[in-house]
N, CA and C atoms as an extended XYZ file, in Angstrom:
561
Properties=species:S:1:pos:R:3:atomname:S:1:resname:S:1:resid:I:1 pbc="F F F"
N        -6.528       28.278        1.269 N   MET     1
C        -7.065       29.618        1.357 CA  MET     1
C        -5.931       30.627        1.366 C   MET     1
N        -6.217       31.758        0.833 N   MET     2
C        -5.239       32.846        0.826 CA  MET     2
C        -5.682       33.910        1.816 C   MET     2
N        -4.765       34.757        2.183 N   CYS     3
C        -5.078       35.855        3.083 CA  CYS     3
C        -5.395       37.102        2.265 C   CYS     3
N        -6.318       37.880        2.726 N   LEU     4
C        -6.710       39.126        2.073 CA  LEU     4
C        -6.255       40.295        2.929 C   LEU     4
N        -6.063       41.447        2.277 N   GLU     5
C        -5.759       42.635        3.063 CA  GLU     5
C        -6.978       42.984        3.900 C   GLU     5
N        -6.750       43.377        5.105 N   LYS     6
C        -7.819       43.770        6.034 CA  LYS     6
C        -8.893       42.685        6.134 C   LYS     6
N        -8.462       41.436        6.127 N   GLN     7
C        -9.406       40.317        6.186 CA  GLN     7
C        -9.942       40.173        7.608 C   GLN     7
N       -11.243       40.081        7.696 N   ASP     8
C       -11.881       39.843        8.987 CA  ASP     8
C       -12.416       38.420        8.944 C   ASP     8
N       -11.793       37.519        9.700 N   LEU     9
C       -12.182       36.110        9.637 CA  LEU     9
C       -13.555       35.853       10.223 C   LEU     9
N       -14.146       36.858       10.855 N   TYR    10
C       -15.479       36.667       11.448 CA  TYR    10
C       -16.584       37.089       10.494 C   TYR    10
N       -16.238       37.602        9.310 N   ASN    11
C       -17.230       37.947        8.292 CA  ASN    11
C       -17.193       36.907        7.186 C   ASN    11
N       -18.310       36.788        6.476 N   LYS    12
C       -18.357       35.851        5.354 CA  LYS    12
C       -17.759       36.519        4.125 C   LYS    12
N       -17.163       35.714        3.248 N   PHE    13
C       -16.600       36.232        2.016 CA  PHE    13
C       -16.690       35.170        0.945 C   PHE    13
N       -16.495       35.604       -0.309 N   LYS    14
C       -16.534       34.713       -1.463 CA  LYS    14
C       -15.134       34.620       -2.061 C   LYS    14
N       -14.921       33.545       -2.793 N   GLY    15
C       -13.681       33.386       -3.525 CA  GLY    15
C       -13.985       33.163       -4.995 C   GLY    15
N       -13.090       33.639       -5.867 N   ARG    16
C       -13.260       33.440       -7.303 CA  ARG    16
C       -11.938       32.917       -7.849 C   ARG    16
N       -11.999       31.826       -8.618 N   VAL    17
C       -10.788       31.224       -9.179 CA  VAL    17
C       -10.991       30.922      -10.658 C   VAL    17
N        -9.879       30.834      -11.383 N   TRP    18
C        -9.887       30.372      -12.762 CA  TRP    18
C        -8.541       29.772      -13.081 C   TRP    18
N        -8.520       28.925      -14.080 N   ALA    19
C        -7.278       28.270      -14.507 CA  ALA    19
C        -6.702       29.048      -15.678 C   ALA    19
N        -5.378       29.161      -15.701 N   VAL    20
C        -4.706       29.909      -16.759 CA  VAL    20
C        -3.588       29.049      -17.332 C   VAL    20
N        -3.505       29.011      -18.650 N   SER    21
C        -2.388       28.358      -19.329 CA  SER    21
C        -1.762       29.410      -20.252 C   SER    21
N        -0.613       29.119      -20.876 N   PRO    22
C         0.005       30.122      -21.756 CA  PRO    22
C        -0.893       30.565      -22.911 C   PRO    22
N        -1.805       29.684      -23.323 N   SER    23
C        -2.606       30.045      -24.498 CA  SER    23
C        -4.090       30.270      -24.203 C   SER    23
N        -4.539       30.013      -22.983 N   ALA    24
C        -5.979       30.146      -22.725 CA  ALA    24
C        -6.239       30.433      -21.251 C   ALA    24
N        -7.472       30.846      -20.985 N   ARG    25
C        -7.911       31.107      -19.615 CA  ARG    25
C        -9.342       30.604      -19.488 C   ARG    25
N        -9.604       29.861      -18.413 N   SER    26
C       -10.949       29.303      -18.224 CA  SER    26
C       -11.882       30.380      -17.677 C   SER    26
N       -13.175       30.131      -17.783 N   PRO    27
C       -14.110       31.060      -17.136 CA  PRO    27
C       -13.943       30.977      -15.621 C   PRO    27
N       -14.205       32.060      -14.943 N   SER    28
C       -14.034       32.062      -13.491 CA  SER    28
C       -15.186       31.317      -12.829 C   SER    28
N       -14.882       30.754      -11.672 N   VAL    29
C       -15.889       30.053      -10.869 CA  VAL    29
C       -15.901       30.733       -9.511 C   VAL    29
N       -17.087       31.068       -9.055 N   GLU    30
C       -17.207       31.774       -7.781 CA  GLU    30
C       -17.794       30.843       -6.731 C   GLU    30
N       -17.248       30.919       -5.541 N   SER    31
C       -17.737       30.073       -4.450 CA  SER    31
C       -18.959       30.708       -3.818 C   SER    31
N       -19.622       29.942       -2.996 N   LYS    32
C       -20.696       30.504       -2.183 CA  LYS    32
C       -20.036       31.304       -1.058 C   LYS    32
N       -20.818       31.999       -0.305 N   TYR    33
C       -20.249       32.739        0.829 CA  TYR    33
C       -19.679       31.766        1.851 C   TYR    33
N       -18.465       32.074        2.289 N   LEU    34
C       -17.784       31.215        3.264 CA  LEU    34
C       -17.583       31.966        4.572 C   LEU    34
N       -17.811       31.270        5.639 N   ASP    35
C       -17.452       31.761        6.960 CA  ASP    35
C       -16.237       30.949        7.360 C   ASP    35
N       -15.050       31.545        7.190 N   TYR    36
C       -13.797       30.805        7.288 CA  TYR    36
C       -13.707       29.979        8.559 C   TYR    36
N       -14.006       30.565        9.697 N   LEU    37
C       -13.816       29.863       10.965 CA  LEU    37
C       -14.804       28.725       11.178 C   LEU    37
N       -15.935       28.754       10.477 N   PHE    38
C       -16.959       27.732       10.726 CA  PHE    38
C       -17.154       26.757        9.578 C   PHE    38
N       -16.761       27.122        8.355 N   GLU    39
C       -17.084       26.277        7.212 CA  GLU    39
C       -15.889       25.600        6.556 C   GLU    39
N       -14.706       26.133        6.729 N   VAL    40
C       -13.535       25.531        6.089 CA  VAL    40
C       -13.165       24.262        6.859 C   VAL    40
N       -13.014       23.176        6.120 N   GLU    41
C       -12.698       21.886        6.747 CA  GLU    41
C       -11.216       21.825        7.105 C   GLU    41
N       -10.894       21.317        8.279 N   PRO    42
C        -9.466       21.190        8.633 CA  PRO    42
C        -8.794       20.083        7.823 C   PRO    42
N        -7.533       20.289        7.546 N   ALA    43
C        -6.737       19.283        6.831 CA  ALA    43
C        -6.057       18.380        7.846 C   ALA    43
N        -5.722       17.147        7.463 N   PRO    44
C        -4.972       16.278        8.391 CA  PRO    44
C        -3.609       16.887        8.696 C   PRO    44
N        -3.074       16.597        9.855 N   PRO    45
C        -1.758       17.154       10.192 CA  PRO    45
C        -0.634       16.424        9.471 C   PRO    45
N         0.505       17.073        9.396 N   VAL    46
C         1.738       16.446        8.909 CA  VAL    46
C         2.493       16.001       10.160 C   VAL    46
N         2.867       14.725       10.209 N   LEU    47
C         3.471       14.174       11.421 CA  LEU    47
C         4.994       14.202       11.365 C   LEU    47
N         5.589       14.547       12.494 N   VAL    48
C         7.041       14.504       12.662 CA  VAL    48
C         7.313       13.463       13.738 C   VAL    48
N         8.025       12.378       13.369 N   VAL    49
C         8.259       11.260       14.285 CA  VAL    49
C         9.735       11.210       14.651 C   VAL    49
N        10.011       11.139       15.954 N   THR    50
C        11.386       10.971       16.430 CA  THR    50
C        11.410        9.886       17.489 C   THR    50
N        12.532        9.156       17.516 N   ARG    51
C        12.682        8.095       18.514 CA  ARG    51
C        13.888        8.402       19.383 C   ARG    51
N        13.674        8.381       20.685 N   THR    52
C        14.766        8.548       21.627 CA  THR    52
C        14.685        7.390       22.612 C   THR    52
N        15.611        6.469       22.478 N   GLY    53
C        15.615        5.308       23.371 CA  GLY    53
C        14.383        4.456       23.161 C   GLY    53
N        13.605        4.313       24.209 N   GLU    54
C        12.405        3.477       24.155 CA  GLU    54
C        11.126        4.300       24.109 C   GLU    54
N        11.226        5.550       23.595 N   ILE    55
C        10.050        6.415       23.472 CA  ILE    55
C         9.984        6.955       22.050 C   ILE    55
N         8.795        6.865       21.464 N   LEU    56
C         8.522        7.414       20.145 CA  LEU    56
C         7.757        8.717       20.374 C   LEU    56
N         8.252        9.830       19.845 N   SER    57
C         7.591       11.130       20.006 CA  SER    57
C         6.998       11.551       18.673 C   SER    57
N         5.711       11.908       18.697 N   ILE    58
C         5.021       12.340       17.492 CA  ILE    58
C         4.532       13.754       17.721 C   ILE    58
N         4.830       14.619       16.753 N   ASN    59
C         4.350       15.987       16.826 CA  ASN    59
C         3.627       16.292       15.527 C   ASN    59
N         2.565       17.072       15.620 N   ALA    60
C         1.778       17.423       14.447 CA  ALA    60
C         2.103       18.843       14.024 C   ALA    60
N         2.268       19.042       12.724 N   THR    61
C         2.462       20.379       12.186 CA  THR    61
C         1.331       20.661       11.204 C   THR    61
N         1.035       21.931       11.027 N   TYR    62
C        -0.088       22.332       10.177 CA  TYR    62
C         0.375       23.417        9.222 C   TYR    62
N        -0.207       23.432        8.031 N   GLN    63
C         0.050       24.495        7.078 CA  GLN    63
C        -1.144       25.423        7.123 C   GLN    63
N        -0.967       26.541        7.811 N   LEU    64
C        -2.051       27.495        7.990 CA  LEU    64
C        -1.700       28.804        7.293 C   LEU    64
N        -2.726       29.544        6.812 N   PRO    65
C        -2.446       30.861        6.239 CA  PRO    65
C        -1.857       31.776        7.311 C   PRO    65
N        -0.959       32.686        6.906 N   HIS    66
C        -0.297       33.554        7.881 CA  HIS    66
C        -1.262       34.515        8.560 C   HIS    66
N        -2.417       34.784        7.931 N   CYS    67
C        -3.366       35.715        8.526 CA  CYS    67
C        -4.275       35.032        9.551 C   CYS    67
N        -4.187       33.726        9.616 N   MET    68
C        -5.061       32.971       10.525 CA  MET    68
C        -4.602       33.179       11.960 C   MET    68
N        -5.511       33.562       12.849 N   PRO    69
C        -5.102       33.666       14.245 CA  PRO    69
C        -4.799       32.275       14.784 C   PRO    69
N        -3.993       32.175       15.858 N   PRO    70
C        -3.682       30.841       16.384 CA  PRO    70
C        -4.977       30.090       16.730 C   PRO    70
N        -5.312       29.086       15.942 N   PRO    71
C        -6.578       28.388       16.166 CA  PRO    71
C        -6.461       27.383       17.308 C   PRO    71
N        -7.602       26.960       17.770 N   ASP    72
C        -7.659       25.948       18.826 CA  ASP    72
C        -7.640       24.580       18.145 C   ASP    72
N        -6.445       24.166       17.720 N   LEU    73
C        -6.297       22.893       17.028 CA  LEU    73
C        -5.762       21.840       17.984 C   LEU    73
N        -6.294       20.652       17.837 N   LYS    74
C        -5.813       19.497       18.584 CA  LYS    74
C        -5.674       18.356       17.588 C   LYS    74
N        -5.074       17.279       18.023 N   TYR    75
C        -4.948       16.122       17.137 CA  TYR    75
C        -4.968       14.848       17.961 C   TYR    75
N        -5.352       13.750       17.301 N   GLU    76
C        -5.274       12.443       17.946 CA  GLU    76
C        -4.558       11.487       17.010 C   GLU    76
N        -3.801       10.576       17.619 N   VAL    77
C        -2.909        9.681       16.881 CA  VAL    77
C        -3.366        8.241       17.051 C   VAL    77
N        -3.367        7.490       15.941 N   ASP    78
C        -3.566        6.035       15.968 CA  ASP    78
C        -2.212        5.382       15.705 C   ASP    78
N        -1.903        4.333       16.455 N   PHE    79
C        -0.624        3.620       16.339 CA  PHE    79
C        -0.922        2.132       16.300 C   PHE    79
N        -0.299        1.396       15.366 N   TRP    80
C        -0.551       -0.037       15.273 CA  TRP    80
C         0.627       -0.763       14.639 C   TRP    80
N         0.684       -2.055       14.900 N   LYS    81
C         1.684       -2.919       14.277 CA  LYS    81
C         1.059       -3.479       13.008 C   LYS    81
N         1.828       -3.495       11.934 N   VAL    82
C         1.327       -3.980       10.651 CA  VAL    82
C         0.924       -5.444       10.801 C   VAL    82
N        -0.254       -5.790       10.305 N   GLY    83
C        -0.745       -7.158       10.379 CA  GLY    83
C        -1.664       -7.397       11.570 C   GLY    83
N        -1.732       -6.449       12.488 N   ILE    84
C        -2.621       -6.575       13.646 CA  ILE    84
C        -3.704       -5.509       13.505 C   ILE    84
N        -4.936       -5.904       13.670 N   ARG    85
C        -6.043       -4.992       13.431 CA  ARG    85
C        -6.264       -3.975       14.550 C   ARG    85
N        -5.843       -4.292       15.752 N   ASN    86
C        -6.091       -3.384       16.874 CA  ASN    86
C        -5.196       -2.163       16.781 C   ASN    86
N        -5.822       -0.989       16.720 N   LYS    87
C        -5.080        0.265       16.722 CA  LYS    87
C        -5.172        0.861       18.120 C   LYS    87
N        -4.101        1.465       18.541 N   THR    88
C        -4.108        2.176       19.817 CA  THR    88
C        -4.329        3.642       19.511 C   THR    88
N        -5.423        4.205       20.020 N   ARG    89
C        -5.703        5.630       19.828 CA  ARG    89
C        -5.269        6.370       21.081 C   ARG    89
N        -4.426        7.363       20.891 N   PHE    90
C        -3.929        8.143       22.019 CA  PHE    90
C        -4.850        9.322       22.269 C   PHE    90
N        -4.882        9.813       23.498 N   PRO    91
C        -5.808       10.910       23.833 CA  PRO    91
C        -5.557       12.157       22.976 C   PRO    91
N        -6.602       12.971       22.861 N   VAL    92
C        -6.527       14.211       22.110 CA  VAL    92
C        -5.444       15.091       22.726 C   VAL    92
N        -4.568       15.612       21.852 N   THR    93
C        -3.414       16.390       22.302 CA  THR    93
C        -3.458       17.780       21.677 C   THR    93
N        -3.228       18.834       22.457 N   PRO    94
C        -3.206       20.193       21.892 CA  PRO    94
C        -2.050       20.380       20.921 C   PRO    94
N        -2.263       21.243       19.941 N   ARG    95
C        -1.231       21.571       18.948 CA  ARG    95
C         0.013       22.074       19.672 C   ARG    95
N         1.180       21.610       19.216 N   GLY    96
C         2.440       22.037       19.805 CA  GLY    96
C         2.963       21.095       20.872 C   GLY    96
N         2.114       20.209       21.372 N   GLN    97
C         2.566       19.242       22.375 CA  GLN    97
C         2.732       17.880       21.708 C   GLN    97
N         3.825       17.184       21.987 N   PRO    98
C         4.030       15.877       21.356 CA  PRO    98
C         3.250       14.772       22.062 C   PRO    98
N         2.983       13.720       21.315 N   VAL    99
C         2.419       12.492       21.874 CA  VAL    99
C         3.610       11.559       22.101 C   VAL    99
N         3.742       11.040       23.305 N   HIS   100
C         4.837       10.122       23.628 CA  HIS   100
C         4.291        8.700       23.678 C   HIS   100
N         4.883        7.819       22.875 N   ILE   101
C         4.477        6.417       22.841 CA  ILE   101
C         5.609        5.593       23.435 C   ILE   101
N         5.386        4.993       24.612 N   PRO   102
C         6.430        4.132       25.177 CA  PRO   102
C         6.502        2.822       24.394 C   PRO   102
N         7.700        2.413       24.053 N   LEU   103
C         7.888        1.171       23.293 CA  LEU   103
C         8.217        0.038       24.244 C   LEU   103
N         7.719       -1.131       23.937 N   GLN   104
C         8.038       -2.315       24.719 CA  GLN   104
C         9.509       -2.671       24.475 C   GLN   104
N        10.193       -3.247       25.468 N   PRO   105
C        11.611       -3.587       25.283 CA  PRO   105
C        11.867       -4.492       24.081 C   PRO   105
N        10.944       -5.373       23.769 N   ALA   106
C        11.154       -6.303       22.645 CA  ALA   106
C        10.393       -5.854       21.400 C   ALA   106
N        10.016       -4.567       21.323 N   ALA   107
C         9.245       -4.084       20.175 CA  ALA   107
C        10.118       -4.074       18.929 C   ALA   107
N         9.738       -4.873       17.960 N   SER   108
C        10.417       -4.838       16.667 CA  SER   108
C         9.402       -5.243       15.617 C   SER   108
N         9.630       -4.781       14.405 N   GLY   109
C         8.717       -5.067       13.309 CA  GLY   109
C         8.260       -3.779       12.647 C   GLY   109
N         7.315       -3.911       11.722 N   HIS   110
C         6.786       -2.776       10.986 CA  HIS   110
C         5.597       -2.195       11.749 C   HIS   110
N         5.643       -0.898       11.995 N   TYR   111
C         4.583       -0.192       12.694 CA  TYR   111
C         4.123        0.980       11.833 C   TYR   111
N         2.875        1.417       12.061 N   CYS   112
C         2.333        2.563       11.339 CA  CYS   112
C         1.614        3.476       12.312 C   CYS   112
N         1.480        4.728       11.916 N   LEU   113
C         0.667        5.667       12.677 CA  LEU   113
C         0.083        6.684       11.725 C   LEU   113
N        -1.035        7.253       12.131 N   ASN   114
C        -1.642        8.355       11.408 CA  ASN   114
C        -2.382        9.223       12.419 C   ASN   114
N        -2.859       10.375       11.977 N   ALA   115
C        -3.499       11.300       12.907 CA  ALA   115
C        -4.565       12.102       12.180 C   ALA   115
N        -5.410       12.747       12.966 N   ARG   116
C        -6.394       13.651       12.399 CA  ARG   116
C        -6.437       14.921       13.248 C   ARG   116
N        -6.827       15.994       12.592 N   THR   117
C        -6.927       17.292       13.244 CA  THR   117
C        -8.320       17.442       13.840 C   THR   117
N        -8.380       18.072       14.997 N   ILE   118
C        -9.660       18.406       15.619 CA  ILE   118
C        -9.657       19.915       15.827 C   ILE   118
N       -10.611       20.579       15.200 N   TYR   119
C       -10.758       22.026       15.308 CA  TYR   119
C       -11.908       22.282       16.264 C   TYR   119
N       -11.646       22.939       17.376 N   THR   120
C       -12.653       23.019       18.436 CA  THR   120
C       -13.205       24.424       18.646 C   THR   120
N       -13.209       25.260       17.603 N   PHE   121
C       -13.827       26.574       17.713 CA  PHE   121
C       -15.314       26.387       17.437 C   PHE   121
N       -16.136       26.459       18.446 N   GLY   122
C       -17.563       26.140       18.292 CA  GLY   122
C       -17.733       24.637       18.347 C   GLY   122
N       -18.496       24.084       17.415 N   ASP   123
C       -18.668       22.632       17.357 CA  ASP   123
C       -17.379       22.000       16.845 C   ASP   123
N       -16.935       20.880       17.459 N   PRO   124
C       -15.687       20.259       16.991 CA  PRO   124
C       -15.827       19.761       15.550 C   PRO   124
N       -14.773       19.992       14.776 N   LYS   125
C       -14.698       19.483       13.406 CA  LYS   125
C       -13.504       18.561       13.327 C   LYS   125
N       -13.674       17.427       12.668 N   TYR   126
C       -12.620       16.426       12.542 CA  TYR   126
C       -12.182       16.347       11.087 C   TYR   126
N       -10.882       16.336       10.873 N   SER   127
C       -10.374       16.122        9.523 CA  SER   127
C       -10.369       14.626        9.242 C   SER   127
N       -10.068       14.284        8.010 N   LYS   128
C        -9.825       12.879        7.696 CA  LYS   128
C        -8.488       12.496        8.306 C   LYS   128
N        -8.266       11.201        8.502 N   PHE   129
C        -6.973       10.758        9.018 CA  PHE   129
C        -5.912       10.937        7.927 C   PHE   129
N        -4.724       11.271        8.349 N   SER   130
C        -3.613       11.416        7.413 CA  SER   130
C        -3.261       10.048        6.838 C   SER   130
N        -2.513       10.060        5.749 N   LYS   131
C        -2.030        8.789        5.194 CA  LYS   131
C        -1.096        8.161        6.218 C   LYS   131
N        -1.127        6.839        6.356 N   PRO   132
C        -0.264        6.203        7.368 CA  PRO   132
C         1.218        6.440        7.100 C   PRO   132
N         1.925        6.696        8.177 N   THR   133
C         3.390        6.787        8.158 CA  THR   133
C         3.895        5.486        8.746 C   THR   133
N         4.587        4.674        7.937 N   CYS   134
C         5.040        3.361        8.395 CA  CYS   134
C         6.561        3.337        8.485 C   CYS   134
N         7.070        2.550        9.411 N   PHE   135
C         8.510        2.460        9.648 CA  PHE   135
C         8.812        1.140       10.322 C   PHE   135
N        10.098        0.780       10.327 N   PHE   136
C        10.549       -0.456       10.951 CA  PHE   136
C        11.193       -0.121       12.283 C   PHE   136
N        10.749       -0.785       13.331 N   LEU   137
C        11.345       -0.615       14.652 CA  LEU   137
C        12.221       -1.809       14.945 C   LEU   137
N        13.414       -1.535       15.405 N   GLU   138
C        14.333       -2.591       15.830 CA  GLU   138
C        14.315       -2.632       17.340 C   GLU   138
N        14.322       -3.805       17.892 N   ALA   139
C        14.352       -3.918       19.350 CA  ALA   139
C        15.630       -3.287       19.876 C   ALA   139
N        15.519       -2.479       20.927 N   PRO   140
C        16.747       -1.912       21.480 CA  PRO   140
C        17.702       -3.023       21.897 C   PRO   140
N        18.939       -2.884       21.569 N   GLY   141
C        19.922       -3.892       21.943 CA  GLY   141
C        20.164       -4.915       20.852 C   GLY   141
N        19.426       -4.892       19.775 N   ALA   142
C        19.652       -5.858       18.699 CA  ALA   142
C        21.052       -5.729       18.101 C   ALA   142
N        21.608       -4.530       17.951 N   PRO   143
C        22.975       -4.441       17.440 CA  PRO   143
C        24.001       -5.074       18.382 C   PRO   143
N        23.675       -5.200       19.679 N   TRP   144
C        24.617       -5.814       20.624 CA  TRP   144
C        24.860       -7.281       20.289 C   TRP   144
N        23.855       -7.953       19.748 N   VAL   145
C        24.037       -9.352       19.351 CA  VAL   145
C        25.130       -9.434       18.295 C   VAL   145
N        25.081       -8.521       17.342 N   PHE   146
C        26.103       -8.497       16.292 CA  PHE   146
C        27.471       -8.196       16.889 C   PHE   146
N        27.515       -7.242       17.828 N   LEU   147
C        28.795       -6.879       18.434 CA  LEU   147
C        29.378       -8.012       19.271 C   LEU   147
N        28.530       -8.858       19.832 N   VAL   148
C        29.018      -10.005       20.606 CA  VAL   148
C        29.524      -11.097       19.662 C   VAL   148
N        28.830      -11.314       18.552 N   LEU   149
C        29.233      -12.356       17.603 CA  LEU   149
C        30.459      -11.974       16.784 C   LEU   149
N        30.683      -10.674       16.578 N   LEU   150
C        31.804      -10.248       15.753 CA  LEU   150
C        33.148      -10.729       16.298 C   LEU   150
N        33.467      -10.591       17.604 N   PRO   151
C        34.765      -11.112       18.088 CA  PRO   151
C        34.886      -12.629       17.958 C   PRO   151
N        33.764      -13.336       17.999 N   LEU   152
C        33.824      -14.790       17.846 CA  LEU   152
C        34.059      -15.187       16.393 C   LEU   152
N        33.534      -14.406       15.465 N   LEU   153
C        33.686      -14.728       14.054 CA  LEU   153
C        34.983      -14.175       13.466 C   LEU   153
N        35.573      -13.187       14.109 N   LEU   154
C        36.777      -12.575       13.577 CA  LEU   154
C        37.929      -13.569       13.397 C   LEU   154
N        38.244      -14.446       14.369 N   PRO   155
C        39.319      -15.435       14.135 CA  PRO   155
C        39.018      -16.359       12.964 C   PRO   155
N        37.785      -16.790       12.821 N   LEU   156
C        37.414      -17.661       11.705 CA  LEU   156
C        37.623      -16.938       10.374 C   LEU   156
N        37.204      -15.694       10.279 N   LEU   157
C        37.405      -14.924        9.051 CA  LEU   157
C        38.890      -14.725        8.761 C   LEU   157
N        39.684      -14.525        9.806 N   LEU   158
C        41.122      -14.354        9.660 CA  LEU   158
C        41.777      -15.636        9.122 C   LEU   158
N        41.394      -16.809        9.643 N   VAL   159
C        41.938      -18.090        9.187 CA  VAL   159
C        41.575      -18.323        7.730 C   VAL   159
N        40.352      -18.011        7.348 N   ILE   160
C        39.931      -18.197        5.952 CA  ILE   160
C        40.729      -17.279        5.033 C   ILE   160
N        40.931      -16.032        5.435 N   ALA   161
C        41.688      -15.090        4.603 CA  ALA   161
C        43.139      -15.536        4.450 C   ALA   161
N        43.777      -15.971        5.544 N   ILE   162
C        45.173      -16.436        5.474 CA  ILE   162
C        45.263      -17.690        4.604 C   ILE   162
N        44.320      -18.607        4.739 N   GLY   163
C        44.300      -19.823        3.914 CA  GLY   163
C        44.206      -19.488        2.437 C   GLY   163
N        43.383      -18.506        2.070 N   CYS   164
C        43.262      -18.111        0.663 CA  CYS   164
C        44.576      -17.529        0.151 C   CYS   164
N        45.241      -16.711        0.952 N   VAL   165
C        46.514      -16.116        0.538 CA  VAL   165
C        47.571      -17.199        0.345 C   VAL   165
N        47.671      -18.155        1.263 N   ILE   166
C        48.656      -19.242        1.148 CA  ILE   166
C        48.368      -20.097       -0.068 C   ILE   166
N        47.123      -20.451       -0.289 N   TRP   167
C        46.746      -21.279       -1.434 CA  TRP   167
C        47.104      -20.577       -2.737 C   TRP   167
N        46.815      -19.265       -2.810 N   LYS   168
C        47.128      -18.522       -4.027 CA  LYS   168
C        48.643      -18.446       -4.240 C   LYS   168
N        49.410      -18.270       -3.181 N   SER   169
C        50.878      -18.194       -3.355 CA  SER   169
C        51.441      -19.552       -3.783 C   SER   169
N        50.889      -20.659       -3.312 N   PHE   170
C        51.359      -21.976       -3.747 CA  PHE   170
C        51.054      -22.200       -5.215 C   PHE   170
N        49.910      -21.742       -5.662 N   ARG   171
C        49.526      -21.954       -7.068 CA  ARG   171
C        50.434      -21.191       -8.012 C   ARG   171
N        50.853      -20.005       -7.594 N   GLU   172
C        51.647      -19.175       -8.501 CA  GLU   172
C        53.152      -19.324       -8.280 C   GLU   172
N        53.623      -20.022       -7.262 N   ASN   173
C        55.042      -20.209       -6.992 CA  ASN   173
C        55.578      -21.318       -7.899 C   ASN   173
N        56.677      -21.043       -8.676 N   PRO   174
C        57.181      -22.061       -9.601 CA  PRO   174
C        57.750      -23.280       -8.885 C   PRO   174
N        58.185      -23.172       -7.665 N   TRP   175
C        58.720      -24.317       -6.932 CA  TRP   175
C        57.637      -25.335       -6.622 C   TRP   175
N        56.402      -24.875       -6.583 N   PHE   176
C        55.310      -25.797       -6.255 CA  PHE   176
C        54.468      -26.151       -7.473 C   PHE   176
N        54.960      -25.782       -8.673 N   GLN   177
C        54.246      -26.135       -9.892 CA  GLN   177
C        54.565      -27.571      -10.263 C   GLN   177
N        53.670      -28.252      -10.855 N   ARG   178
C        53.928      -29.600      -11.357 CA  ARG   178
C        54.883      -29.533      -12.531 C   ARG   178
N        55.899      -30.365      -12.513 N   ALA   179
C        56.869      -30.380      -13.600 CA  ALA   179
C        56.255      -31.146      -14.787 C   ALA   179
N        56.530      -30.639      -15.988 N   LYS   180
C        56.047      -31.316      -17.181 CA  LYS   180
C        57.061      -32.413      -17.526 C   LYS   180
N        56.600      -33.583      -17.796 N   THR   181
C        57.498      -34.672      -18.164 CA  THR   181
C        57.528      -34.813      -19.672 C   THR   181
N        58.721      -34.921      -20.220 N   PRO   182
C        58.815      -35.027      -21.687 CA  PRO   182
C        58.309      -36.378      -22.169 C   PRO   182
N        57.947      -36.454      -23.458 N   TRP   183
C        57.489      -37.693      -24.059 CA  TRP   183
C        58.670      -38.601      -24.413 C   TRP   183
N        59.709      -37.955      -24.764 N   ALA   184
C        60.902      -38.767      -25.152 CA  ALA   184
C        62.148      -38.055      -24.674 C   ALA   184
N        63.171      -38.857      -24.371 N   LEU   185
C        64.445      -38.295      -23.932 CA  LEU   185
C        65.385      -38.245      -25.133 C   LEU   185
N        66.032      -37.134      -25.340 N   VAL   186
C        66.982      -36.978      -26.432 CA  VAL   186
C        68.372      -36.969      -25.833 C   VAL   186
N        69.331      -37.931      -26.412 N   TRP   187
C        70.727      -38.030      -25.894 CA  TRP   187
C        71.639      -37.407      -26.808 C   TRP   187
């Protein structure tokens, strides 16, 4: 929807649209009368996901016309692990407040979440759920395993590297080359 000059969102209005290309213009199509606050369907929110330690924070953002007064928008989030049918639905949260999802200490794998908008001016209206946002969670502390193994593997890698250098120097050193023996001796 676009904003109109001196638009009163409490009155009904019509919209007229047409398609235009460089060489042609379609006939215009006019909508029925719309009561913006009561008839326009809410769109799903756009999710912003951040992870801090063992907490996943989800915030919903909306693309609203600039003339729209701050609406009474809320959202609810579904969270699930890929391959498991049970979704966890978090309580309805007001716009501007994040949903905090505590992660289990051993949480790792592919997870998804999606959300829907709830418009509560008059009778509640629900949007469709947004497309799932999927991501891979690593268990906190998993990089520590690598950091512990690295000092143990470093001497082995060092021995292999030194062995390769010594072997290559022996192959190219003329003192360690096999001498060619002649077929016949000439006196």
